[in-house]
C-alpha positions in Angstrom: -14.1 7.1 -14.0 -14.4 7.8 -10.3 -12.2 4.7 -9.8 -9.6 6.2 -12.1 -9.2 9.1 -9.7 -8.9 7.0 -6.5 -6.0 4.7 -7.0 -3.2 4.3 -4.4 -1.2 6.9 -6.2 -3.9 9.5 -5.5 -4.1 8.5 -1.8 -0.3 8.7 -1.5 -0.3 12.2 -3.0 -3.2 13.3 -0.8 -1.7 12.3 2.5 1.7 13.6 1.7 0.3 17.0 0.6 -1.6 17.2 3.8 1.3 16.3 6.0 3.8 18.6 4.2 1.6 21.6 3.4 -1.4 21.2 5.7 -4.6 22.6 4.1 -2.6 24.9 1.7 -2.8 22.6 -1.3 -6.5 21.8 -1.1 -7.2 24.4 -3.8 -4.7 22.5 -6.1 -6.8 19.3 -5.5 -10.0 21.2 -6.4 -8.6 22.7 -9.6 -6.8 19.6 -10.7 -10.2 17.8 -10.4 -11.9 20.5 -12.4 -9.1 20.4 -15.1 -9.5 16.6 -15.1 -13.2 17.0 -15.7 -12.5 19.4 -18.7 -10.1 16.8 -20.1 -12.6 14.0 -19.6 -15.3 16.1 -21.3 -13.2 16.3 -24.4 -12.6 12.6 -24.4 -16.3 12.0 -24.0 -17.2 14.2 -27.0 -14.6 12.6 -29.2 -15.9 9.1 -28.5 -19.5 10.0 -28.8 -19.3 12.1 -32.0 -16.8 10.0 -33.9 -17.6 6.5 -32.6 -13.9 6.0 -32.3 -11.6 6.3 -29.3 -8.6 8.6 -28.9 -6.1 5.8 -29.7 -7.9 4.9 -32.9 -7.9 8.5 -34.1 -4.2 8.8 -33.3 -3.6 5.8 -35.5 -5.3 7.6 -38.5 -3.8 11.0 -37.8 -0.2 10.7 -36.9 2.6 9.2 -39.0 4.0 5.8 -37.9 7.1 7.0 -35.9 5.3 9.6 -33.7 2.3 7.2 -33.4 4.5 4.4 -32.0 6.4 6.7 -29.7 3.1 8.1 -28.4 1.9 4.5 -27.7 5.1 3.6 -25.8 4.7 6.7 -23.6 1.0 5.9 -22.8 2.0 2.3 -22.1 4.6 3.6 -19.6 1.8 5.6 -17.9 -0.4 2.5 -17.7 2.4 0.3 -16.3 3.3 3.1 -13.8 -0.4 3.2 -12.6 -0.4 -0.6 -12.4 2.8 -0.5 -10.2 1.0 1.9 -7.9 -1.9 -0.5 -7.6 0.5 -3.4 -6.8 2.3 -1.2 -4.2 -0.9 -0.1 -2.5 -2.3 -3.6 -2.3 0.9 -5.1 -0.9 1.1 -2.4 1.8 -2.6 -3.0 2.7 -2.1 -6.7 3.1 1.0 -6.1 5.2 -1.0 -3.7 7.5 -4.1 -5.9 7.8 -1.9 -9.0 8.7 0.1 -7.1 11.3 3.2 -7.6 9.2 2.8 -11.3 8.9 2.4 -11.0 5.1 5.7 -9.5 3.8 5.6 -6.8 1.2 6.9 -9.2 -1.5 4.1 -11.6 -0.5 1.5 -8.9 -1.0 3.0 -8.2 -4.4 2.5 -11.8 -5.4 -1.1 -11.8 -4.2 -1.8 -9.1 -6.7 -1.3 -11.6 -9.5 -4.4 -13.4 -8.3 -6.6 -10.3 -8.0 -6.0 -9.2 -11.6 -7.4 -12.5 -12.9 -10.3 -12.4 -10.4 -11.5 -9.2 -12.1 -11.2 -10.9 -15.5 -13.4 -13.7 -14.2 -15.9 -11.1 -12.9 -15.8 -9.3 -16.3 -17.2 -12.3 -18.0 -20.5 -11.7 -16.2 -21.0 -8.4 -17.9 -20.0 -4.8 -17.7 -22.9 -3.7 -15.5 -22.0 -6.2 -12.8 -18.4 -5.1 -13.0 -19.5 -1.5 -12.6 -21.7 -2.5 -9.6 -18.6 -4.1 -7.9 -16.6 -0.9 -8.6 -19.5 1.0 -7.0 -19.1 -1.2 -3.9 -15.4 -0.5 -3.7 -16.0 3.3 -4.0 -18.5 3.1 -1.2 -16.0 1.2 1.0 -13.4 4.0 0.3 -16.0 6.7 1.1 -17.0 5.1 4.3 -13.4 4.2 5.5 -11.8 7.5 4.7 -14.9 9.4 5.8 -14.6 7.6 9.2 -11.0 8.9 9.5 -12.2 12.4 8.7 -14.9 12.3 11.4 -12.4 10.9 14.0 -9.7 13.4 13.3 -12.2 16.4 13.1 -10.2 18.8 10.9 -11.0 22.5 11.2 -13.9 23.1 8.8 -12.9 26.8 8.5 -9.4 25.9 7.5 -10.6 23.3 5.1 -13.0 25.8 3.3 -10.2 28.4 3.2 -7.8 25.8 1.7 -10.2 24.8 -1.0 -11.2 28.2 -2.2 -8.2 30.5 -1.4 -5.1 29.8 -3.5 -2.2 30.3 -1.2 0.9 28.4 0.0 2.7 30.3 2.7 6.4 29.4 2.9 6.2 26.8 0.2 9.4 25.4 -1.3 10.6 22.5 -3.5 8.8 19.9 -1.5 5.5 21.6 -1.8 6.1 22.2 -5.5 6.7 18.5 -6.0 3.5 17.7 -4.1 1.5 20.1 -6.3 3.0 18.5 -9.4 2.2 15.1 -7.9 -1.4 16.0 -7.3 -1.9 17.0 -10.9 -0.2 13.8 -12.1 -2.2 11.6 -9.7 -5.5 13.3 -10.5 -5.3 13.7 -14.3 -3.6 10.5 -15.4 -3.0 10.4 -19.2 -4.3 6.9 -19.9 -7.7 7.7 -18.3 -8.4 10.2 -21.1 -7.8 7.4 -23.6 -9.9 5.1 -21.5 -12.9 7.4 -21.2 -13.0 8.1 -25.0 -13.6 4.3 -25.4 -15.9 3.6 -22.5 -18.6 5.9 -23.9 -18.8 3.5 -26.9 -20.4 0.9 -24.6 -23.6 2.9 -24.7 -26.0 3.0 -27.7 -26.0 6.4 -29.5 -27.6 7.3 -32.8 -24.7 9.3 -34.3 -26.7 10.2 -37.4 -29.0 12.2 -35.2 -27.5 15.5 -34.0 -30.0 15.9 -31.2 -29.2 12.3 -29.9 -25.4 13.0 -29.9 -25.9 16.3 -28.1 -28.1 14.6 -25.5 -25.6 11.8 -25.0 -22.8 14.3 -24.5 -24.9 16.0 -21.8 -25.7 12.8 -19.9 -22.1 11.6 -20.1 -20.8 14.9 -18.8 -23.4 14.8 -15.9 -22.3 11.3 -15.1 -18.6 12.3 -15.1 -19.3 15.4 -13.0 -21.0 13.2 -10.3 -18.2 10.6 -10.4 -15.4 13.2 -10.1 -17.3 15.0 -7.3 -17.4 11.7 -5.3 -13.7 11.2 -6.0 -12.9 14.8 -5.0 -14.7 14.3 -1.6 -12.7 11.1 -0.9 -9.4 12.7 -1.8 -10.4 15.7 0.3 -11.1 13.4 3.3 -7.5 12.0 3.1 -5.7 15.3 2.6 -7.7 17.1 5.3 -7.1 14.2 7.8 -3.3 14.4 7.4 -3.3 18.2 7.2 -5.1 18.4 10.6 -3.3 15.7 12.5 0.2 15.5 11.1 1.2 18.8 9.6 4.6 19.7 11.0 4.5 16.9 13.5 8.0 15.9 14.7 9.2 12.3 14.3 10.1 12.3 18.0 6.5 13.1 19.0 5.1 10.4 16.7 7.6 7.9 18.1 6.6 8.7 21.7 2.9 8.4 20.9 3.4 5.0 19.3 5.5 3.8 22.3 2.8 4.9 24.7 0.2 3.0 22.8 2.5 -0.1 22.5 2.6 0.0 18.8 5.0 -2.6 17.2 5.8 0.0 14.5 7.3 2.7 16.8 10.9 1.8 15.6 10.2 3.1 12.1 10.1 6.7 13.3 13.5 8.2 14.1 13.9 9.9 17.5 14.6 13.4 16.2 12.9 16.7 15.8 12.6 16.6 12.1 9.1 16.7 10.5 7.8 13.2 10.2 7.7 11.8 6.7 4.4 10.2 5.8 3.4 7.6 3.1 0.7 5.0 2.7 2.3 2.6 5.2 3.4 5.2 7.8 0.1 7.0 7.4 -1.9 3.9 8.5 0.6 3.3 11.4 0.3 6.9 12.7 -3.5 6.8 12.5 -3.3 3.6 14.6 -1.0 5.2 17.2 -3.1 8.3 17.6 -6.7 6.9 17.2 -6.4 3.2 18.0 -5.9 0.0 16.0 -9.3 0.2 14.4 -8.2 3.4 12.6 -5.2 1.5 11.2 -7.4 -1.4 10.0 -10.0 0.9 8.5 -7.3 2.8 6.7 -5.8 -0.5 5.3 -9.2 -1.6 4.1 -9.6 1.7 2.2 -6.2 1.4 0.6 -7.0 -2.2 -0.3 -10.2 -1.1 -2.0 -8.3 1.7 -3.9 -5.7 -0.8 -5.0 -8.2 -3.4 -6.1 -10.4 -1.0 -7.9 -7.7 0.4 -10.2 -6.7 -3.0 -11.5 -9.2 -3.2 -14.3 -8.9 0.5 -15.1 -5.4 -0.1 -16.3 -6.4 -3.4 -18.0 -9.2 -1.7 -20.0 -7.0 1.3 -20.8 -4.2 -0.9 -22.0 -6.5 -2.9 -24.2 -8.1 0.1 -25.9 -4.7 1.9 -26.3 -3.1 -1.1 -27.9 -6.0 -1.8 -30.2 -6.3 1.9 -31.2 -2.6 2.7 -31.8 -1.4 -0.6 -33.3 -4.7 -2.1 -34.5 -3.5 -5.2 -32.6 -6.2 -7.1 -30.7 -5.2 -9.1 -27.6 -7.5 -10.8 -25.2 -7.8 -9.1 -21.8 -6.0 -12.1 -20.3 -3.0 -11.4 -22.5 -3.2 -7.7 -21.7 -3.2 -8.4 -17.9 -0.2 -10.7 -18.2 1.7 -8.1 -20.3 1.0 -5.1 -18.1 1.2 -6.9 -14.7 4.5 -8.6 -15.6 6.1 -5.2 -16.3 4.5 -3.8 -13.1 5.4 -6.7 -10.8 9.0 -7.4 -11.7 10.5 -4.1 -10.5 8.1 -3.8 -7.7 8.8 -7.3 -6.2 12.6 -6.6 -6.4 12.2 -3.4 -4.5 9.8 -5.1 -2.0 12.1 -8.0 -1.4 15.5 -6.2 -1.1 14.5 -2.7 0.1 12.4 -1.4 2.9 8.8 0.0 2.7 10.1 3.6 2.6 11.8 2.9 -0.8 8.6 1.2 -2.0 6.4 4.1 -1.1 9.0 6.5 -2.5 8.6 4.7 -5.8 4.9 5.7 -5.6 5.9 9.4 -5.4 8.1 9.1 -8.4 5.3 7.4 -10.4 2.9 10.3 -9.6 5.4 12.8 -11.0 5.9 10.5 -14.0 2.1 10.6 -14.7 2.3 14.4 -14.7 5.2 14.4 -17.1 3.4 12.1 -19.5 0.1 14.1 -19.3 0.8 16.3 -22.4 0.8 13.2 -24.5 -2.9 12.7 -23.8 -4.1 16.3 -23.4 -2.6 17.7 -26.6 -4.0 14.9 -28.9 -7.5 15.1 -27.4 -7.4 18.9 -27.8 -6.1 18.5 -31.4 -8.9 16.2 -32.5 -11.8 17.9 -30.7 -10.8 21.2 -32.3 -10.9 19.7 -35.8 -13.9 20.9 -37.8 -13.6 18.1 -40.4 -13.7 15.5 -37.7 -16.1 16.9 -35.1 -18.2 19.0 -37.4 -20.9 20.9 -35.3 -19.3 19.6 -32.1 -15.8 21.0 -32.6 -14.5 23.1 -29.7 -15.6 26.7 -29.8 -13.3 29.7 -29.4 -13.8 29.8 -25.6 -13.2 26.1 -25.3 -10.1 26.3 -27.3 -8.6 29.2 -25.3 -9.3 27.4 -22.0 -7.8 24.1 -23.0 -4.8 25.8 -24.7 -4.2 27.6 -21.4 -4.5 24.4 -19.4 -2.2 22.5 -21.8 0.4 25.4 -21.6 0.2 25.4 -17.8 0.7 21.6 -17.6 3.7 21.8 -20.0 5.2 24.8 -18.1 4.9 23.1 -14.7 6.4 19.9 -15.9 9.3 21.7 -17.7 10.0 23.7 -14.6 10.0 20.7 -12.3 12.2 18.6 -14.6 14.8 21.4 -15.0 14.8 22.0 -11.2 15.2 18.3 -10.5 18.1 18.1 -12.9 19.9 21.1 -11.4 19.5 19.5 -8.0 21.3 16.4 -9.1 24.6 18.4 -9.3 26.4 15.7 -11.3 27.7 16.2 -14.9 26.8 12.7 -16.2 23.2 13.2 -15.0 23.1 16.6 -16.6 24.1 15.1 -20.0 21.8 12.0 -19.9 18.8 13.9 -18.5 19.4 16.8 -20.8 19.4 14.5 -23.8 16.1 12.9 -22.6 14.6 16.4 -21.9 15.5 17.6 -25.4 13.7 14.6 -27.0 10.7 15.2 -24.6 10.5 18.9 -25.5 10.9 18.2 -29.2 8.1 15.7 -29.2 5.8 18.0 -27.2 6.5 20.8 -29.7 5.7 18.4 -32.6 2.3 17.6 -30.9 1.7 21.3 -30.3 2.4 22.0 -34.0 -0.1 19.5 -35.1 -2.6 20.9 -32.6 -2.1 24.4 -34.1 -2.9 23.0 -37.5 -6.2 21.7 -36.2 -6.9 25.2 -34.8 -6.2 26.7 -38.2 -3.2 28.6 -36.8 -0.2 26.8 -38.4 0.4 26.3 -42.1 -2.1 24.0 -43.7 -0.1 23.3 -46.8 1.3 20.0 -45.5 0.7 18.1 -42.3 -0.9 15.2 -40.6 -4.3 16.9 -40.8 -4.6 15.6 -44.4 -4.9 12.1 -42.9 -8.5 13.0 -41.9 -10.9 11.8 -44.5 -9.3 8.4 -44.7 -11.2 6.0 -42.6 -12.8 8.6 -40.3 -15.3 10.3 -42.5 
């Protein structure tokens, strides 16, 4: 689960938030991680108590049409996450090779790495977990090195973490805040975690054993997310200290003085320099020497590689749960990676790196927009007394999660409406308005089913009656 919070989409969101808002969005990172932990806690309890994952329970609970639509939306989140892994890995290879490996070549290399993980998976889950542990260590060391070199102000870092503020924030800062939430709490990770807990032996007939398992899984997840928070903090603080409000002209001059071959990518003007995964590594190299660039690229490569199997496992569990359709992991990799690689390689081959990293930003926002389709179902089922029995959410838990869900939906709705208005084109208004109407209608449907599980809506008819068939 630590891996799931450290993919290239997270790193992209971190560095841009630091460069655009300095330390002012660190508190968003902290609370997004805490909200992520609360969501993962619900996923844990659902899997441990019922012995079934979130996708399987959706299959029993929802009618066919909303169930299939829900599956499509979660598949879109998985494919989006896989695209971010492909983008991050391609950029890392390009930086490490000094530009000798083109972006489209790096994209093609990602075909090989996916099957390498499948090969490693055959040797057992524990060995795969150990390899993931190695990758997390590499990220901690590399990004921690950048943190020590840049030496951000510890006073400002602490202030940014614990004091909610954003002086002079506008639309760009809002997009970054939404991107942080989408990058941290990715919808498919909730489905994934509810299934991962089934790999451990739990005596579900023993209430004490179930309670103990929930405690240990929560402890494990807290440690994992604390590690991921520190790594994300390293990246955001580095760019908040070194590149907040830096002009493109100044960065260009520093790169020229240090004979960097990448100096031409920075326009000679006084506008604030735009930063992404690629430019972030270049700027670190210009300011702190080539070793900083290579260490950054190694960290990005580790982030990209580590998230490969997360999407593969999530896709397998989601497909098996929603559709009761069992594919081999090989088939799942081919399916997901094909959707991820085709658009990515086209962008990499015919556009520049700025467009490729801009795609990363869009995918982060997409994850946030799709988040209600994981949070609302998991809240629905963990609040159901017939399903969870003694482990159903209490009053306080329900209130907290309802507020979180409402906040996420409100942020997404505000962002989408703001983005549509900014388009200022009638055809976009009509098309996006139609899509938004469908989105809102489906979210309201899920909220209605959630209210049923809370005993608030009418119980005369509704999908709640599907409980008792196959689950109890």
